[in-house]
C-alpha positions in Angstrom: 34.4 -29.1 -14.6 30.7 -30.0 -14.4 28.7 -28.9 -17.5 25.0 -29.2 -18.0 22.8 -28.5 -21.1 20.1 -26.2 -19.7 16.9 -26.0 -21.7 14.5 -23.2 -20.4 10.9 -22.8 -21.4 8.8 -19.7 -21.3 5.8 -18.1 -22.9 5.2 -15.9 -26.0 3.0 -12.8 -25.7 0.0 -14.9 -26.9 0.6 -17.4 -24.0 2.0 -20.2 -26.1 4.9 -22.2 -24.7 8.3 -21.8 -26.2 11.9 -22.9 -25.6 13.3 -19.6 -24.4 16.9 -20.8 -24.3 19.1 -23.8 -24.9 22.6 -23.4 -23.6 25.4 -24.9 -21.4 26.1 -23.9 -17.9 29.2 -24.9 -16.0 30.6 -24.9 -12.5 33.9 -23.3 -11.8 36.7 -24.0 -9.4 36.6 -21.4 -6.7 40.0 -20.1 -5.7 40.6 -20.6 -2.0 38.2 -23.5 -1.6 40.6 -26.5 -2.0 39.7 -27.1 -5.6 35.9 -27.3 -5.0 33.8 -26.3 -8.0 30.5 -24.5 -7.6 27.9 -23.6 -10.1 24.4 -22.1 -10.1 22.4 -23.8 -12.8 19.3 -21.6 -12.2 18.2 -19.3 -9.5 15.8 -16.7 -8.2 15.5 -14.4 -5.2 11.7 -14.2 -5.3 8.7 -16.5 -5.9 8.3 -17.4 -9.6 5.4 -15.7 -11.4 4.1 -17.1 -14.7 3.6 -16.7 -17.6 7.0 -15.3 -18.2 9.4 -15.0 -21.2 11.8 -17.7 -19.7 14.6 -15.3 -18.7 16.6 -16.2 -15.6 15.3 -14.2 -12.7 17.8 -12.0 -10.8 19.7 -13.5 -7.8 22.5 -11.9 -5.9 23.9 -14.2 -3.3 25.0 -17.9 -3.4 22.3 -18.9 -0.9 18.7 -17.9 -1.7 16.6 -15.7 0.6 13.1 -16.7 1.9 11.0 -17.1 -1.2 14.0 -17.8 -3.4 15.6 -20.9 -4.8 18.9 -22.1 -6.3 19.5 -25.1 -8.5 23.2 -25.8 -7.9 26.1 -28.2 -8.5 29.2 -28.7 -6.5 32.1 -30.9 -7.2 34.4 -32.1 -4.4 37.8 -33.0 -5.9 39.7 -36.1 -4.7 41.2 -35.5 -1.2 39.2 -32.3 -0.6 39.1 -31.4 3.0 38.0 -28.0 4.2 40.4 -28.2 7.2 43.2 -28.0 4.6 41.6 -25.3 2.4 44.1 -22.9 0.8 44.7 -19.4 2.0 43.6 -17.6 -1.2 42.0 -14.2 -0.6 38.4 -13.8 0.6 37.8 -11.6 -2.4 38.3 -14.5 -4.8 35.7 -16.6 -3.0 33.3 -13.6 -2.8 33.7 -13.0 -6.6 32.6 -16.6 -7.4 30.1 -17.2 -4.6 28.8 -14.0 -3.1 27.9 -14.3 0.5 29.1 -17.9 0.9 31.8 -17.2 3.5 29.4 -15.3 5.8 27.7 -18.7 6.5 31.0 -20.4 7.7 32.0 -20.9 11.3 35.5 -19.3 11.6 36.3 -21.7 14.5 35.5 -24.9 12.6 37.0 -24.9 9.1 34.4 -25.9 6.4 31.5 -26.0 8.8 28.6 -23.8 7.6 24.9 -23.3 7.9 22.5 -21.5 5.6 18.9 -20.6 6.1 17.8 -23.0 3.4 16.4 -26.5 2.9 18.8 -28.2 0.6 17.6 -31.2 -1.4 20.7 -32.8 -2.8 21.5 -35.8 -5.0 25.0 -37.4 -5.3 25.3 -37.7 -9.1 28.7 -39.5 -9.1 31.6 -40.4 -6.8 31.6 -40.6 -3.0 31.9 -38.1 -0.1 31.4 -37.7 3.6 28.8 -35.3 5.2 30.0 -34.2 8.7 27.6 -32.6 11.2 28.5 -30.5 14.2 27.4 -33.4 16.5 30.5 -35.3 15.3 28.7 -37.6 13.0 30.3 -38.5 9.6 27.9 -40.0 7.0 29.4 -41.6 3.9 27.5 -40.9 0.7 27.7 -42.4 -2.7 26.2 -41.9 -6.2 22.4 -42.3 -6.0 22.2 -41.1 -2.4 19.9 -38.2 -1.5 20.4 -35.7 1.4 17.7 -33.3 2.7 19.5 -30.8 4.8 17.3 -28.6 7.0 19.5 -25.6 8.0 22.0 -27.8 9.7 25.6 -27.0 10.5 27.7 -29.2 8.2 30.8 -29.7 6.1 31.7 -31.8 3.1 34.8 -33.9 2.6 36.0 -36.2 -0.2 38.7 -38.6 1.1 38.4 -40.7 -2.0 40.4 -40.9 -5.3 37.7 -39.7 -7.6 35.6 -36.4 -7.7 32.2 -36.3 -6.1 29.6 -34.4 -8.1 26.4 -33.3 -6.3 23.4 -31.4 -7.7 20.4 -30.1 -5.8 17.9 -27.4 -5.0 18.3 -24.9 -2.2 15.1 -23.2 -1.0 15.2 -20.1 1.2 14.0 -20.7 4.7 13.9 -18.9 8.1 16.1 -19.8 11.0 14.8 -19.4 14.5 16.9 -16.9 16.5 
């Protein structure tokens, strides 16, 4: 399970900067997603407004709306393949990642698209990014992906977990 120390700054009433919190955040394995772990390190559904006290802003869904953002982590376990995903109930996935499944293509297992610009960094391991044009791009630790509302799926055919962190920024998709 991926764990990060999260230090958050904020402001006192007199405007001075403070460390508002210093804690750990972890991703969790989502039942029904073939052992994939997901975690939201920080998020908001609206544009940030400062000064603030440093509390985490409210956010409801896994993917952010326009004006919102998510700082996320996902871990693909060895051998993960969305075409072999387990049949656990939709309610399990919704409980851990609200709204996630509504972005998936029911006719192409694992393929999904969100109205976001995803700026991702492969922290460790290797994986494959597949697009709906049939391309399969191998990625390894240190690689960066900027995904602009594209239909895609992630696979890890390798023997070690692949850990990815990134920022998802809400965007608009043309109809």
